[in-house]
Structures are given as C-alpha cells and as structure tokens.
N, C-alpha and C positions, 0 to 999 in steps of 0.2 A: 229605420226611426230613432235613433234613442232617447228617454225620456227622463229627466234625470227630478227627485221630489227629495224636499228638505227637512228634515226633523228633529225635533231634542230642543226646539229654544223653547227661552220661557224668561220666567222672573227669578232672579236668584240677588240674593245680597253679596256686597261689597268682599272678596276674599273667597267666596267660594267657587264653583265649580259647574261645569256642565259640555254634554256630549253632544253633539250634533252630529245626524248621522244622512247621509245622501244615495239613496239610493239608484242606481239605475240599468233601465229598462230596453229591450227592443235587438241592439245587439251588444256587440263583442265589447265588452267594459278593460277585460284588461289592454286592448289598444290604444285606453287614453289614456294619456294626462289630464288630472284631475285634483283644482284649485280649487278656493274659500276663495270669498269678495266678499266685505259689508260697507252697506252704505249708511252712514247717519241720515238726519234730517237736515237739509240745508246743505248737504257735503257731496264730495264724489266721492263715488265709488273705488276704494282703495283696498293692492291684493292685503291677502291677509295670509296664505299658506298653498304652496303648491304643492304633489308629491310625484314623481314621476314614472315612468312604463316600472323599471327599475325600484325597487323599494326604497334601496339607498339612495334613491336622488328628489334629496326634499328642498322647499326654501322656504323661511320666514322672514315677514315683516319686521323690521325694527323691535317696533312697540309692540309683539308681542313674544318675541323670543323667549326662551326659558319657560314661557305658559302655558302657549298652546304649544300640540302633538298631531299632527298628523298621519295617518294610517288609513291601508285601505286594504281589503278581502275581496282578493278576486273570484273567489268563490263564491258569495254573497253579494256581488253586486254592488257593494255596497264603498264607501267611502267615506273618514271617520274624523270629525274636529275633534280635541278632547280640551277642554279650555279652563285653565285651573287661575287660579287667585287673580279673578275678574275683578278690574275697577269700572267705574262709571262710563271713562271714557271709552270702553268696548262696545257699551251701548247700539245694536243699528241693527237693520238687518242683514243677516248674511246666507249670502248665494252659492250655493252650490255650481262648481262650473269646468266642461269638460273639454282637451285642447284634444284636435289630430294633428296636431304643429309638427313638422318633419326634423326643427330642429334638434340641436344635439344638446339640448339643455331644458333646463324647468321654466316653462315660459311664466313668467311674472305681470305680462299688460293684461286687462284686461281684452282688450281687439286680439289679443292670440286666441281666446278662448269662444267658439262658435256654440256652444250648448248651455245653457241656465238654466238653474232651477228657477222654481218662484219665490223663495227664500223662506227664513224664518226666523221670527225676531224673536233678539235677543236685547234683556233690557237685565242692568246692573241697577241697581238701587245704594245707596252709603248710607 
C-alpha cells in the first residue's frame, strides 16, 4: 500500500524557482513511473511532467519545457520537480502521481496514474 506526500510548494515571485518533492512509502518505489500534474481553480487537471523507470525516459508539457526538470532518487523513494523561471500561469495545486502502467512509454494522461498525493499549492506572483 503505497502513499505519496508532496511538499515544497509556496509563494514565489515571477522568475523565481521552487523545487517540489514527492515522497513515497509502502512498496517498491523503483517499479513506478512517476508524474506531476497540476490543477488551477476552474480548470481541468493537466499533465506537467513524468519520469519513467529508466531515468532517461522523461516527458514534459509544452508549457513547461525548458523551465521545469523532473528527477527521481530511488534510494530515497522520492521524485522531484525543479521549477525555474516561474510564471503566474504556473499557479496551481501540484499533484504527484504514480503509475504501474506496463506500456512501453511514459504515460501523460491522468487516467494512466493510479496513485495520487494530496497536492501542494504553488502560487506565482507577478
């Protein structure tokens, strides 16, 4: 029974940086594909980034390419999202998710992720 807990959100000025962390517990972390999603008020939850069981397999939404970097440390059962050059439109609740999908690619749909954290708020001021 795995549990995901996000942390690292907060208030930052436009152009600033934050690093989100997602700690997993309960089972073998290295078997999961890990992803980040976000949801702003009144909007649908959207894909941000994901990293596969192989660290070379990553995916980013076009809106964050070049600004966000996903990484994982299996020894610490943790996935990270380094967020640089933040914009006000990045303001949202950010969710960590884990997938046990057996497909041969990094999933980008929320329906492909079975385990979810509680979310952490990121607010970017202009």
